[in-house]
C-alpha positions in Angstrom: -11.5 -2.9 -33.7 -14.6 -1.6 -35.5 -16.0 -5.0 -35.9 -15.4 -5.8 -32.2 -17.1 -2.5 -31.2 -20.2 -3.4 -33.3 -20.8 -6.8 -31.8 -19.3 -6.8 -28.2 -21.8 -6.3 -25.5 -21.7 -4.9 -21.9 -24.2 -5.1 -19.1 -25.0 -1.4 -18.3 -26.7 -0.2 -15.1 -26.9 3.5 -16.3 -25.3 6.2 -18.3 -25.7 9.8 -17.1 -24.2 13.3 -17.2 -23.2 14.9 -13.9 -20.4 16.5 -12.1 -17.4 14.4 -11.1 -17.7 13.9 -7.5 -14.2 12.9 -6.5 -10.6 12.3 -7.7 -8.4 14.7 -9.8 -11.3 16.0 -11.9 -13.8 16.7 -9.1 -16.4 19.3 -10.0 -16.0 18.9 -13.8 -18.9 17.8 -16.1 -18.5 14.2 -16.8 -20.4 11.4 -18.5 -20.7 8.3 -16.3 -20.9 4.8 -17.6 -21.8 2.5 -14.8 -21.3 -1.2 -15.6 -23.3 -3.8 -13.8 -21.8 -6.5 -11.4 -19.1 -6.6 -8.7 -17.4 -9.6 -7.1 -16.7 -7.6 -3.9 -19.1 -6.8 -1.1 -17.6 -3.8 0.8 -19.6 -3.2 4.0 -20.0 0.5 3.1 -20.8 0.1 -0.5 -23.1 2.9 -2.0 -23.9 1.2 -5.3 -25.5 -2.0 -4.4 -28.2 -1.3 -7.2 -25.5 -2.0 -9.6 -24.7 -5.6 -8.4 -27.3 -7.1 -10.8 -29.8 -6.3 -13.5 -28.8 -3.6 -16.0 -29.3 -3.7 -19.8 -27.2 -5.4 -22.4 -25.8 -2.8 -24.8 -23.2 -3.1 -27.5 -20.0 -1.0 -27.1 -21.1 0.9 -30.3 -24.5 1.8 -28.5 -22.6 2.8 -25.4 -20.4 5.2 -27.5 -23.5 6.6 -29.2 -25.2 7.3 -25.8 -22.0 8.9 -24.5 -21.6 11.1 -27.5 -25.2 12.3 -27.1 -24.1 14.4 -24.1 -21.6 16.4 -25.9 -19.1 16.0 -23.1 -15.4 15.3 -23.3 -14.8 13.6 -20.0 -16.0 10.1 -19.4 -15.8 8.0 -16.2 -16.3 4.2 -16.5 -17.3 3.0 -13.1 -19.5 0.2 -11.4 -19.8 -2.1 -9.5 -16.4 -3.3 -10.6 -16.2 -2.4 -14.4 -13.2 -4.8 -15.0 -15.4 -7.8 -14.0 -16.6 -7.6 -17.6 -13.8 -8.4 -20.0 -15.4 -6.2 -22.6 -14.6 -3.1 -20.5 -11.2 -3.1 -22.0 -12.6 -2.8 -25.4 -15.0 0.1 -24.3 -12.1 2.0 -22.8 -10.1 1.7 -26.0 -13.0 2.8 -28.0 -13.7 5.9 -25.8 -9.9 6.8 -26.0 -10.1 6.4 -29.8 -13.1 8.7 -30.0 -11.0 11.4 -28.4 -12.5 11.3 -24.8 -10.6 12.0 -21.6 -11.3 8.7 -19.9 -11.0 7.7 -16.2 -11.6 4.3 -14.8 -12.9 3.6 -11.3 -11.7 0.2 -10.1 -11.7 -1.7 -6.7 -8.0 -2.8 -7.1 -9.1 -6.4 -6.9 -8.6 -7.1 -10.7 -5.6 -6.5 -12.9 -5.2 -3.2 -14.6 -2.4 -4.5 -16.8 -4.5 -4.4 -20.1 -5.8 -0.9 -19.6 -5.0 1.7 -22.3 -2.2 4.1 -21.1 -4.4 7.1 -21.9 -6.9 6.1 -19.2 -6.4 7.6 -15.8 -7.0 4.5 -13.5 -8.6 5.5 -10.0 -7.7 2.4 -8.1 -9.0 1.7 -4.5 -6.8 0.0 -2.0 -9.4 -1.6 0.3 -8.9 -0.9 4.1 -9.6 -3.5 6.7 -12.9 -2.2 7.7 -14.3 -2.6 4.2 -14.3 -6.3 4.8 -12.4 -6.8 1.5 -8.9 -5.9 2.1 -7.8 -9.5 1.4 -8.8 -8.9 -2.1 -6.3 -6.2 -2.9 -4.2 -7.2 -6.0 -0.9 -5.8 -4.8 0.8 -6.6 -8.2 -1.2 -3.6 -9.6 0.9 -1.1 -7.6 3.9 -1.8 -9.9 1.7 -0.8 -12.9 0.7 2.6 -11.7 2.0 5.8 -13.2 1.7 9.5 -12.6 -1.5 9.4 -14.7 -3.2 7.2 -12.2 -4.7 7.7 -8.8 -5.0 5.7 -5.6 -7.9 6.1 -3.2 -8.4 4.9 0.4 -11.8 4.9 1.8 -11.4 5.4 5.5 -14.0 4.2 8.0 -12.1 4.4 11.3 -8.9 5.5 13.0 -7.6 1.9 12.5 -8.3 2.2 8.7 -6.5 5.6 8.7 -3.4 4.1 10.5 -3.3 1.1 8.1 -3.6 3.3 5.0 -0.9 5.6 6.4 1.4 2.6 6.9 0.7 1.3 3.3 1.3 4.7 1.8 4.7 4.7 3.4 5.5 1.0 2.9 4.7 1.1 -0.8 6.0 4.5 -1.6 2.6 5.3 -3.1 3.1 9.1 -3.4 6.0 8.2 -5.8 4.0 5.7 -7.9 0.8 7.5 -8.6 -0.2 11.2 -9.4 -2.6 11.4 -6.5 -3.2 9.6 -3.3 -6.7 10.2 -2.0 -8.1 9.7 1.6 -11.8 9.8 1.6 -14.0 9.4 4.8 -16.8 6.9 4.7 -20.0 8.9 4.1 -22.2 9.0 7.2 -19.7 6.8 9.2 -16.6 8.7 9.9 -16.6 12.5 10.7 -14.7 14.1 7.9 -13.3 16.6 10.4 -11.6 13.8 12.3 -9.9 12.5 9.1 -8.8 16.0 8.2 -7.3 16.6 11.6 -5.5 13.2 11.6 -3.9 14.0 8.2 -2.9 17.5 9.3 -1.5 16.3 12.6 0.7 13.6 10.8 1.8 15.9 8.0 0.3 13.4 5.6 0.9 14.4 1.8 -2.2 12.6 0.6 -5.2 14.6 -0.7 -8.2 14.9 1.6 -11.3 14.2 -0.4 -15.1 14.6 0.2 -17.5 13.2 -2.3 -19.1 16.1 -3.9 -22.0 14.1 -5.3 -23.1 12.9 -1.9 -23.1 16.5 -0.6 -25.2 17.6 -3.6 -27.5 14.6 -4.2 -26.9 12.2 -1.4 -27.0 8.7 -2.8 -29.6 9.2 -5.6 -28.8 7.0 -8.6 -28.0 9.0 -11.7 -25.8 11.5 -9.9 
């Protein structure tokens, strides 16, 4: 594995230290490794700057950069990080180095090869994203209590669809967390909160902390 880490390369948009803005570890200091590229084009995407460009870095160089922050938690994100096959090698290397690792993925690519130590934060794309046809439903059977499922909700129709999928697929029993997040600037968070309370939904309501603090600035 050491030889692979030394030569394998990834295209990286940015590596930075911030507070985790969502999911189970929200508010905790985290190093983010944002990989370049994504095959999806969600209409509400907030990381279009990561679609192209970036810098080629060896996995070893990425590890060195991560270590320079002196932080245990690492989140590998994108774009869609799994669009680069070498992402699996990076995740393994981060786990081997003793980091607490999470992966943010669109749910459109297989999570079968991901290290069991990694907490997979997997989207299920709602219809208003324009990419719900890309959901890889076979991933559902691979989820464990260590993983998390995220629905980004843009409308009442999205909410009803996500609520149905949560029940149809018994998602609360398959993953440790099911997260409902309102689309920033498009759906009033209060509306989503009231729908969830009215329906007695057991999912976790989530606001994106980093957007409240830094809006959409890269590097946060």
